[in-house]
N, C-alpha and C positions, 0 to 999 in steps of 0.2 A: 623138404625131401624132393630129389630129382626127379624130374621125368622129362621123358622127350614128349613134347607135343607139335603140332602144327604152327607153324611161323607167321604170324599176324604183319603184316604191312606193321603196326606201330610196333612189334618188338623188333622189326630189322630196322628202321628208324632208332629206336633207344641204341640197337648194339653197332650199327655202323655209322651213325649219326648225320641218316639221310634216308631219304627210300633208293630202294632198289633201281637203276637204271635199266634193268634186264628182265625179264619176265621168265621167271625161276618160281619151283616146287620146290618147298623148305620145312624143314626140319628145327625143331629150337630145345636147347637142352635145357629147363629150365629149372632151377631154385628157388620156392617161392613166386617172387617177382625179379627175381634177377636174370636176365639171361647169359648163363655162363658158354654156348657157342649155339652156331649156328651152320646145319649142313644141307644142300639143295642141290640140284642139281637144274640143268638149261639144256635146252638145244642152242647149237652152233649150227650152224650151215647142214652136213649130214650126219653130227654126230653128235650123243649128249658129250657133254662134262656135268663128270661129280663135281666138287667142292665143298671144304669145313675149315668153319673158323671159329677159334678161342681166343679166351680169353688171353691174358698171358700167364695168369697164374694156374687156370686147366692145364697149358701147356706143358706148366713147367710140376704139374704132380698129373700126369697124364694116366700114370696107371691107376690112379684113383677112380676114373671114369673112363675106364676101359668097358664097361657094361651099356654103357649110352651111346657113344662114343660106336661100338658096333651094332647097333640096334639102328641107328641111325642109319648108318652105312646102309647094312642090309635092306632097310625100309626103304633107300630108295635108287638101288641096283634093281627089286623089285622092280619098281614105274618103271624103268629104263628098258627092265628083262620084257616090259607088253607092247615097247615102243619098237626093236626088231633093230636099232640102230648100236651102231661103236661106240661105250660109255671112255671117255678118257679124261685120267684126270695126274696132277703133275705132283710128284715127292718135291714138299720141300727141304733143301739141305740143311737147313736152318735146324727145321723139326726133326730131333735124332729118332729114327723109329719110322718115319711117313713111308719110306720106299719096301718096309717088313710091315706093314697096315696093310699097304697098296698088295703085297703079293700074296695076305694071310685073306685076303679079298676076294683075290683070283685075278687079280693085275697082271698083264707080262708088261714089262721092259720095252718100250719100240725107239725110244729118241731122244738122249740129252734131259733126261729128266721126267719125260712123257712115259705114260702107263697107260695101255690100255685092257678095257678088262672082259676076259674072254665064255664070261657068263655064257 
């Protein structure tokens, strides 16, 4: 059963192959002990950066994981909204629909693939 849980250092190490170089808050989509993807938010100067990374097989069947992806995104934006700083994300041109997802979440395109949340 797929669940959204707080990402632990062990999950991050398993998913990325190394510990995080940045300090961020993250959530993971897991199926049993398997990490399917991680989404998080980190402070970068005067803004928050929202990110997500998924296994290739998850990206290939993104519609199947839509509910979990949206739950992670809304939870992270909830954290950011309390901090009163801009939130930015980069639409990955290799992921079909990444720009549509950002628009659905309330992001506005500002420059060369960079989107800013107007929550």
